[in-house]
C-alpha positions in Angstrom: 69.6 -48.8 -8.7 68.5 -47.6 -5.5 71.4 -47.3 -2.7 71.1 -50.7 -0.8 72.4 -50.0 2.7 75.0 -52.6 4.6 74.4 -54.2 7.6 77.1 -55.1 10.4 76.1 -58.9 12.5 77.0 -59.5 15.4 77.3 -64.0 16.6 77.5 -66.0 19.5 80.7 -66.2 19.2 82.0 -62.9 18.6 82.2 -62.6 14.7 81.4 -59.7 12.9 80.4 -59.5 9.1 78.9 -57.0 7.1 76.0 -58.2 4.4 74.6 -55.9 1.6 70.6 -56.1 1.5 68.2 -54.1 1.2 66.0 -53.2 4.6 62.4 -55.6 3.9 64.8 -58.3 3.6 64.7 -61.0 7.0 68.2 -60.5 8.6 71.0 -63.7 8.5 69.8 -66.4 10.4 73.0 -67.8 11.1 77.2 -66.4 11.2 78.4 -66.3 7.8 82.1 -67.1 9.4 80.9 -70.2 12.2 77.5 -70.7 11.5 76.3 -69.9 14.6 73.0 -68.1 15.1 71.2 -66.3 15.9 72.7 -63.0 15.4 72.0 -59.3 16.0 72.4 -56.5 14.5 75.3 -53.9 15.7 74.1 -50.4 15.6 76.5 -47.1 15.9 75.3 -43.8 17.7 74.7 -41.2 14.6 75.4 -37.9 15.2 72.3 -35.5 15.1 72.4 -31.5 14.9 68.7 -30.6 16.0 67.7 -26.9 14.6 64.7 -24.8 14.8 62.6 -22.9 17.0 62.6 -25.4 20.8 65.8 -25.9 21.1 68.7 -24.3 23.0 71.2 -22.2 20.9 73.9 -22.6 24.0 74.0 -26.7 23.2 76.2 -26.3 20.6 79.5 -24.0 19.9 78.4 -20.4 18.5 77.3 -19.5 21.9 81.0 -18.2 23.0 79.9 -14.9 21.2 76.3 -14.1 23.4 78.4 -15.3 26.7 81.8 -12.8 25.8 78.5 -10.6 25.1 76.4 -10.8 28.4 80.1 -10.7 30.5 80.7 -7.9 29.4 77.6 -6.4 29.6 78.3 -7.6 32.9 81.4 -6.9 34.0 80.2 -2.7 32.8 77.3 -3.3 35.0 79.5 -4.5 37.9 81.6 -1.0 37.2 78.8 1.1 37.4 77.4 -0.5 40.7 81.1 -0.2 42.1 81.2 4.5 41.2 77.3 4.2 42.2 78.5 2.4 46.3 81.2 4.8 46.2 79.4 7.9 45.7 76.9 6.9 48.4 80.0 6.1 50.5 81.1 9.3 50.2 77.7 11.9 50.6 77.9 9.1 53.8 81.1 10.5 55.3 79.8 14.1 54.4 
């Protein structure tokens, strides 16, 4: 037996009900609770994680290692430029 999705519907009066049905089946015309219609499908957001080329790795949680490495490299570069500036000042003073 193939899997049958569960659909949630909402009527104009605010009642919500679930229905097991095939994707090809037509939606119900009226609410199962009060009989009012038309009903509308209630949609829920789903989490999606895109992988592959064309997506930024910083969009996901593992980017902290790269940022830490960049900060560490940037910190070393800043120390080197400070040392160069100090040497230039000393030679300019002498």
